[in-house]
DSSP file (Angstrom, degrees, kcal/mol; ACC not computed):
  #  RESIDUE AA STRUCTURE BP1 BP2  ACC     N-H-->O    O-->H-N    N-H-->O    O-->H-N    TCO  KAPPA ALPHA  PHI   PSI    X-CA   Y-CA   Z-CA
    1    1 A M              0   0    0      0, 0.0     2,-0.2     0, 0.0     4,-0.1   0.000 360.0 360.0 360.0 143.6   -1.3  -16.7   -3.1
    2    2 A N        -     0   0    0      2,-0.1     0, 0.0     1,-0.0     0, 0.0  -0.543 360.0 -98.3 -71.8 137.8   -3.5  -15.1   -5.7
    3    3 A K  S    S+     0   0    0     -2,-0.2     2,-0.1    90,-0.1    90,-0.1  -0.839  93.2  38.5-111.0 148.4   -3.3  -16.8   -9.1
    4    4 A P  S    S+     0   0    0      0, 0.0     2,-0.3     0, 0.0    89,-0.2   0.620  75.4 148.4 -79.6 163.9   -2.0  -16.5  -11.6
    5    5 A Y  E     -A   92   0A   0     87,-1.6    87,-3.4    -2,-0.1     2,-0.3  -0.865  40.1-107.6-146.0 176.0    1.5  -15.4  -10.4
    6    6 A Y  E     -AB  91  55A   0     49,-3.2    49,-2.9    -2,-0.3     2,-0.4  -0.859  16.2-156.6-118.3 147.8    5.0  -15.9  -11.8
    7    7 A A  E     -AB  90  54A   0     83,-2.8    83,-2.9    -2,-0.3     2,-0.7  -0.986   4.5-157.2-120.0 129.3    8.0  -18.0  -10.8
    8    8 A V  E     -AB  89  53A   0     45,-2.7    45,-2.0    -2,-0.4     2,-0.6  -0.946  14.4-160.3-104.8 112.0   11.5  -17.2  -11.7
    9    9 A I  E     -AB  88  52A   0     79,-3.1    79,-2.3    -2,-0.7     2,-0.6  -0.849   7.0-171.8 -96.8 118.7   13.6  -20.4  -11.6
   10   10 A F  E     -AB  87  51A   0     41,-3.3    41,-2.4    -2,-0.6     2,-0.4  -0.941   4.3-178.6-112.1 110.7   17.3  -19.9  -11.3
   11   11 A T  E     +AB  86  50A   0     75,-2.6    75,-2.5    -2,-0.6     2,-0.3  -0.935  12.9 169.0-114.6 130.1   19.4  -23.0  -11.6
   12   12 A S  E     -AB  85  49A   0     37,-2.3    37,-2.9    -2,-0.4     2,-0.5  -0.970  34.4-143.4-147.2 154.7   23.2  -22.8  -11.3
   13   13 A L  E     -AB  84  48A   0     71,-2.7    70,-3.3    -2,-0.3    71,-1.2  -0.984  31.9-134.1-113.5 125.8   26.5  -24.6  -10.9
   14   14 A L  E     -A   82   0A   0     33,-1.2    68,-0.3    -2,-0.5     2,-0.1  -0.505  13.1-128.6 -77.7 147.6   29.0  -22.9   -8.7
   15   15 A S        -     0   0    0     66,-3.7     3,-0.3    -2,-0.2    68,-0.1  -0.328  32.2-100.9 -80.3 173.0   32.6  -22.5   -9.7
   16   16 A E  S    S+     0   0    0      1,-0.2     2,-0.8    -2,-0.1     3,-0.1   0.738 118.0  65.1 -66.4 -22.4   35.4  -23.5   -7.3
   17   17 A K        +     0   0    0     63,-0.3    -1,-0.2     1,-0.2    -2,-0.1  -0.545  59.2 136.3 -99.6  65.0   35.8  -19.8   -6.5
   18   18 A A    >   +     0   0    0     -2,-0.8     3,-2.5    -3,-0.3     4,-0.4   0.201  20.3 144.8 -98.8  17.0   32.5  -19.2   -4.7
   19   19 A K  T 3  S+     0   0    0      1,-0.3    -2,-0.0     2,-0.1    -3,-0.0  -0.338  73.2  17.1 -57.0 129.2   33.9  -17.2   -1.8
   20   20 A G  T 3> S+     0   0    0     -2,-0.1     4,-2.0    61,-0.0    -1,-0.3   0.291  94.0 109.1  91.4  -9.2   31.3  -14.5   -0.9
   21   21 A Y  H <> S+     0   0    0     -3,-2.5     4,-3.0     2,-0.2     5,-0.2   0.949  74.6  51.7 -64.3 -46.5   28.4  -16.1   -2.8
   22   22 A D  H  > S+     0   0    0     -4,-0.4     4,-2.1     1,-0.2    -1,-0.2   0.887 111.6  48.4 -54.6 -41.7   26.5  -17.2    0.3
   23   23 A Q  H  > S+     0   0    0      2,-0.2     4,-2.2     1,-0.2    -1,-0.2   0.908 112.7  47.1 -67.4 -44.7   26.7  -13.7    1.7
   24   24 A M  H  X S+     0   0    0     -4,-2.0     4,-2.9     2,-0.2    -2,-0.2   0.897 109.0  55.5 -68.0 -37.0   25.5  -12.1   -1.5
   25   25 A A  H  X S+     0   0    0     -4,-3.0     4,-1.9     2,-0.2    -2,-0.2   0.933 109.2  47.0 -57.8 -47.2   22.7  -14.6   -1.9
   26   26 A E  H  X S+     0   0    0     -4,-2.1     4,-2.1     1,-0.2    -1,-0.2   0.884 112.1  51.0 -62.7 -38.6   21.4  -13.6    1.6
   27   27 A T  H  X S+     0   0    0     -4,-2.2     4,-2.3     1,-0.2    -2,-0.2   0.914 110.0  49.1 -61.7 -43.4   21.7   -9.9    0.6
   28   28 A M  H  X S+     0   0    0     -4,-2.9     4,-2.6     2,-0.2    -1,-0.2   0.836 109.4  51.7 -71.6 -29.2   19.8  -10.5   -2.5
   29   29 A E  H  X S+     0   0    0     -4,-1.9     4,-2.0     2,-0.2    -1,-0.2   0.920 111.2  48.0 -67.7 -42.4   17.0  -12.4   -0.7
   30   30 A T  H  < S+     0   0    0     -4,-2.1     4,-0.4     2,-0.2    -2,-0.2   0.915 115.1  45.6 -61.2 -44.5   16.7   -9.5    1.9
   31   31 A L  H >< S+     0   0    0     -4,-2.3     3,-1.3     1,-0.2     4,-0.3   0.894 109.7  53.3 -69.4 -39.5   16.6   -7.0   -1.0
   32   32 A A  H >< S+     0   0    0     -4,-2.6     3,-2.1     1,-0.3    -1,-0.2   0.907 101.8  60.7 -62.8 -39.8   14.1   -9.0   -3.1
   33   33 A N  T 3< S+     0   0    0     -4,-2.0    -1,-0.3     1,-0.3    -2,-0.2   0.692 103.4  52.5 -59.7 -17.1   11.7   -9.1    0.0
   34   34 A Q  T <  S+     0   0    0     -3,-1.3    -1,-0.3    -4,-0.4    -2,-0.2   0.520  88.9 102.7 -95.4  -4.8   11.7   -5.2   -0.2
   35   35 A Q  S X  S-     0   0    0     -3,-2.1     3,-1.8    -4,-0.3     2,-0.1  -0.594  80.7-109.0 -85.6 136.7   10.7   -5.1   -3.9
   36   36 A P  T 3  S+     0   0    0      0, 0.0     3,-0.1     0, 0.0    28,-0.1  -0.376 105.1  23.4 -60.0 134.2    7.1   -4.4   -4.9
   37   37 A G  T 3  S+     0   0    0      1,-0.3    19,-2.5    18,-0.1     2,-0.3   0.366  85.4 138.7  92.1  -5.1    5.4   -7.5   -6.3
   38   38 A F  E <   +C   55   0A   0     -3,-1.8    -1,-0.3    17,-0.2    17,-0.2  -0.591  23.3 174.8 -76.3 132.3    7.7   -9.9   -4.5
   39   39 A I  E     -     0   0A   0     15,-3.3     2,-0.3     1,-0.4    16,-0.2   0.823  50.5 -60.6-103.5 -49.6    5.8  -12.9   -3.1
   40   40 A G  E     -C   54   0A   0     14,-1.0    14,-2.7     2,-0.0    -1,-0.4  -0.981  41.1-120.1 178.2-178.1    8.4  -15.3   -1.7
   41   41 A I  E     -C   53   0A   0     -2,-0.3     2,-0.3    12,-0.2    12,-0.2  -0.999   9.2-168.3-151.6 146.1   11.4  -17.5   -2.3
   42   42 A E  E     +C   52   0A   0     10,-2.2    10,-3.1    -2,-0.3     2,-0.3  -0.999  17.8 174.6-134.1 138.5   12.5  -21.1   -2.1
   43   43 A S  E     +C   51   0A   0     -2,-0.3     2,-0.3     8,-0.2     8,-0.2  -0.999  14.7 176.5-151.1 140.9   16.1  -22.3   -2.4
   44   44 A V  E     -C   50   0A   0      6,-2.1     6,-2.7    -2,-0.3     2,-0.4  -0.988  11.0-175.3-138.4 146.3   18.3  -25.3   -2.1
   45   45 A R  E     +C   49   0A   0     -2,-0.3     4,-0.2     4,-0.2     2,-0.1  -0.977  26.5 136.2-144.3 132.2   22.0  -25.8   -2.8
   46   46 A E  S    S-     0   0    0      2,-1.3     3,-0.1    -2,-0.4    -2,-0.0  -0.024  97.2 -44.5-122.5-115.4   24.5  -28.6   -2.9
   47   47 A H  S    S+     0   0    0      1,-0.2   -33,-1.2    -2,-0.1     2,-0.5   0.867 142.1  53.3 -83.6 -39.6   26.8  -28.3   -5.9
   48   48 A L  E    S-B   13   0A   0    -35,-0.2    -2,-1.3   -37,-0.0     2,-0.4  -0.821  81.2-158.1 -91.6 130.7   23.7  -27.6   -8.0
   49   49 A G  E     -BC  12  45A   0    -37,-2.9   -37,-2.3    -2,-0.5     2,-0.4  -0.883  11.3-170.5-114.0 141.2   21.6  -24.8   -6.8
   50   50 A I  E     +BC  11  44A   0     -6,-2.7    -6,-2.1    -2,-0.4     2,-0.5  -0.982   7.6 175.9-129.5 118.8   17.9  -24.1   -7.4
   51   51 A T  E     -BC  10  43A   0    -41,-2.4   -41,-3.3    -2,-0.4     2,-0.5  -0.990   6.9-170.5-121.3 126.9   16.3  -20.9   -6.4
   52   52 A I  E     -BC   9  42A   0    -10,-3.1   -10,-2.2    -2,-0.5     2,-0.3  -0.965   2.0-170.0-119.8 119.4   12.7  -20.0   -7.2
   53   53 A S  E     -BC   8  41A   0    -45,-2.0   -45,-2.7    -2,-0.5     2,-0.4  -0.783  12.8-143.4 -99.4 147.5   11.4  -16.6   -6.6
   54   54 A Y  E     -BC   7  40A   0    -14,-2.7   -15,-3.3    -2,-0.3   -14,-1.0  -0.933  19.5-178.2-119.4 135.6    7.7  -15.8   -6.8
   55   55 A W  E     -BC   6  38A   0    -49,-2.9   -49,-3.2    -2,-0.4   -17,-0.2  -0.942  34.0-129.0-136.0 153.9    6.3  -12.5   -8.2
   56   56 A E  S    S-     0   0    0    -19,-2.5     2,-0.3    -2,-0.3   -18,-0.1   0.830  86.4 -12.7 -70.3 -34.2    2.9  -10.9   -8.7
   57   57 A N  S  > S-     0   0    0    -20,-0.2     4,-1.3   -52,-0.1     3,-0.2  -0.956  70.9 -93.7-159.6 172.7    3.5  -10.0  -12.4
   58   58 A L  H  > S+     0   0    0     -2,-0.3     4,-2.4     1,-0.2     5,-0.2   0.805 117.6  60.5 -66.3 -30.2    6.1   -9.6  -15.2
   59   59 A D  H  > S+     0   0    0      1,-0.2     4,-2.4     2,-0.2    -1,-0.2   0.907 102.9  52.0 -66.0 -39.3    6.6   -6.0  -14.5
   60   60 A A  H  > S+     0   0    0     -3,-0.2     4,-1.7     1,-0.2    -1,-0.2   0.881 110.5  47.8 -64.2 -36.4    7.8   -6.8  -10.9
   61   61 A I  H  X S+     0   0    0     -4,-1.3     4,-2.6     2,-0.2    -1,-0.2   0.907 111.2  51.5 -69.2 -39.5   10.3   -9.4  -12.3
   62   62 A K  H  X S+     0   0    0     -4,-2.4     4,-1.5     1,-0.2    -2,-0.2   0.898 110.7  47.7 -63.1 -41.2   11.5   -6.8  -14.9
   63   63 A N  H  < S+     0   0    0     -4,-2.4     4,-0.3     2,-0.2    -1,-0.2   0.865 112.0  50.2 -69.6 -34.7   12.1   -4.2  -12.1
   64   64 A W  H >< S+     0   0    0     -4,-1.7     3,-1.2    -5,-0.2    -2,-0.2   0.921 108.5  52.8 -68.7 -44.8   13.9   -6.8  -10.0
   65   65 A K  H 3< S+     0   0    0     -4,-2.6    -1,-0.2     1,-0.3    -2,-0.2   0.846 110.7  47.0 -56.6 -36.7   16.1   -7.6  -12.9
   66   66 A S  T 3< S+     0   0    0     -4,-1.5    -1,-0.3    -5,-0.2    -2,-0.2   0.407  80.8 126.8 -91.5  -1.3   17.1   -3.9  -13.4
   67   67 A N    <>  -     0   0    0     -3,-1.2     4,-2.6    -4,-0.3     5,-0.2  -0.400  62.7-135.3 -56.5 130.6   17.8   -3.4   -9.7
   68   68 A V  H  > S+     0   0    0      1,-0.2     4,-1.9     2,-0.2    -1,-0.1   0.907 103.3  45.2 -61.4 -45.3   21.3   -1.9   -9.5
   69   69 A D  H  > S+     0   0    0      1,-0.2     4,-2.0     2,-0.2    -1,-0.2   0.873 113.6  50.0 -63.7 -36.7   22.3   -4.2   -6.5
   70   70 A H  H  > S+     0   0    0      1,-0.2     4,-2.2     2,-0.2    -2,-0.2   0.876 107.5  53.9 -71.3 -35.7   20.9   -7.2   -8.2
   71   71 A Q  H  X S+     0   0    0     -4,-2.6     4,-2.1     2,-0.2    -2,-0.2   0.894 107.0  52.2 -65.6 -37.1   22.8   -6.3  -11.5
   72   72 A L  H  X S+     0   0    0     -4,-1.9     4,-2.7     2,-0.2     5,-0.2   0.929 109.4  49.7 -60.1 -45.4   26.1   -6.2   -9.5
   73   73 A A  H  X S+     0   0    0     -4,-2.0     4,-2.2     1,-0.2    -2,-0.2   0.887 110.3  50.1 -59.4 -39.6   25.3   -9.6   -8.1
   74   74 A Q  H  X S+     0   0    0     -4,-2.2     4,-1.9     2,-0.2    -1,-0.2   0.907 111.1  49.2 -67.4 -40.4   24.6  -10.9  -11.6
   75   75 A K  H  X S+     0   0    0     -4,-2.1     4,-2.1     2,-0.2    -2,-0.2   0.905 112.6  46.5 -61.8 -46.5   27.9   -9.4  -12.8
   76   76 A L  H  X>S+     0   0    0     -4,-2.7     4,-3.3     1,-0.2     5,-1.5   0.852 109.1  56.3 -68.3 -35.1   29.8  -11.0  -10.0
   77   77 A G  I  <>S+     0   0    0     -4,-2.2     5,-2.6    -5,-0.2    -2,-0.2   0.915 111.0  43.3 -62.1 -40.3   28.1  -14.3  -10.6
   78   78 A K  I  <5S+     0   0    0     -4,-1.9    -2,-0.2     1,-0.2    -1,-0.2   0.917 121.8  40.1 -68.0 -40.3   29.2  -14.3  -14.2
   79   79 A E  I  <5S-     0   0    0     -4,-2.1    -2,-0.2    -5,-0.2    -3,-0.2   0.818 136.3  -0.1 -80.7 -33.0   32.7  -13.2  -13.3
   80   80 A K  I  <5S+     0   0    0     -4,-3.3   -63,-0.3    -5,-0.1    -3,-0.2   0.732 123.3  41.1-128.4 -38.4   33.5  -15.2  -10.1
   81   81 A W  I   <S+     0   0    0     -5,-1.5   -66,-3.7   -63,-0.1     2,-0.4   0.837  93.2  64.6 -97.6 -34.0   30.8  -17.6   -8.8
   82   82 A H  E   < -A   14   0A   0     -5,-2.6   -68,-0.3   -68,-0.3     3,-0.1  -0.760  39.6-172.0-105.1 134.3   29.0  -19.5  -11.5
   83   83 A Q  E    S-     0   0A   0    -70,-3.3     2,-0.3     1,-0.4   -69,-0.2   0.834  86.3 -25.0 -79.0 -40.2   30.2  -22.1  -14.0
   84   84 A S  E     -A   13   0A   0    -71,-1.2   -71,-2.7    -3,-0.1    -1,-0.4  -0.982  64.0-172.1-162.8 164.7   26.9  -21.9  -15.6
   85   85 A Y  E     -A   12   0A   0     -2,-0.3     2,-0.3   -73,-0.2   -73,-0.2  -0.982   8.8-154.7-157.4 159.5   23.3  -20.9  -14.9
   86   86 A K  E     -A   11   0A   0    -75,-2.5   -75,-2.6    -2,-0.3     2,-0.4  -0.996   7.3-156.4-139.3 140.4   19.8  -20.9  -16.5
   87   87 A V  E     -A   10   0A   0     -2,-0.3     2,-0.4   -77,-0.2   -77,-0.2  -0.972   9.6-175.2-120.2 132.2   16.8  -18.7  -15.8
   88   88 A R  E     -A    9   0A   0    -79,-2.3   -79,-3.1    -2,-0.4     2,-0.5  -0.985  10.3-157.8-123.2 137.7   13.3  -19.7  -16.5
   89   89 A I  E     +A    8   0A   0     -2,-0.4     2,-0.4   -81,-0.2   -81,-0.2  -0.973  20.4 179.0-119.7 122.8   10.2  -17.5  -16.1
   90   90 A C  E     -A    7   0A   0    -83,-2.9   -83,-2.8    -2,-0.5     2,-0.6  -0.909  28.0-130.7-126.0 145.7    6.9  -19.4  -15.6
   91   91 A K  E     -A    6   0A   0     -2,-0.4     2,-0.7   -85,-0.2   -85,-0.2  -0.862  21.3-148.9 -91.5 123.0    3.3  -18.4  -15.1
   92   92 A V  E     +A    5   0A   0    -87,-3.4   -87,-1.6    -2,-0.6     3,-0.1  -0.845  27.0 164.1 -96.3 116.0    1.7  -20.3  -12.3
   93   93 A E        +     0   0    0     -2,-0.7     2,-0.3     1,-0.3    -1,-0.2   0.627  65.9  17.7-105.6 -17.5   -1.9  -20.9  -12.9
   94   94 A R        +     0   0    0      2,-0.0    -1,-0.3   -91,-0.0     2,-0.3  -0.990  59.0 177.6-153.7 150.9   -2.6  -23.6  -10.4
   95   95 A E        +     0   0    0     -2,-0.3     2,-0.3    -3,-0.1   -92,-0.0  -0.980   1.4 175.4-149.7 155.1   -1.1  -25.1   -7.3
   96   96 A Y        -     0   0    0     -2,-0.3     2,-0.3     2,-0.0    -2,-0.0  -0.961   6.8-170.3-151.9 164.8   -1.9  -27.7   -4.7
   97   97 A E        -     0   0    0     -2,-0.3     2,-0.4     2,-0.0     4,-0.1  -0.971  14.6-142.8-153.3 162.7   -0.2  -29.3   -1.7
   98   98 A F        -     0   0    0     -2,-0.3    -2,-0.0     2,-0.2     0, 0.0  -0.975  64.3  -8.0-128.6 145.3   -0.4  -32.1    0.8
   99   99 A G  S    S+     0   0    0     -2,-0.4     3,-0.1     2,-0.1    -2,-0.0  -0.197 110.3   5.0  74.1-161.1    0.6  -31.9    4.4
  100  100 A T  S    S-     0   0    0      1,-0.1    -2,-0.2     2,-0.1     2,-0.1  -0.287  83.7-103.9 -61.1 136.7    2.3  -29.1    6.2
  101  101 A T              0   0    0      1,-0.2    -1,-0.1    -4,-0.1    -2,-0.1  -0.397 360.0 360.0 -61.8 135.6    2.9  -25.9    4.2
  102  102 A L              0   0    0     -2,-0.1    -1,-0.2    -3,-0.1    -2,-0.1   0.475 360.0 360.0 -83.8 360.0    6.4  -25.5    3.1
């Protein structure tokens, strides 16, 4: 990846009424892949979920946040799926790795 780039870290706790969440998460990943400036995504979930999406610049993140379908997912998340969540936006200036690329 060209540096610097940006990471949006979305950490969440699901409520007991999470029916439909997994399907919406898959839909959002597919949609994000079509957005200009999207680089990639990594996600894990047990009870606590962490999803990190990578973007070329802040404008790409702003455009994704204002996407109508993404706004619907955000609304449903607040109303139905999440007990709580936190979003962090970080600038990645350096990266390194060991072993097989993840």
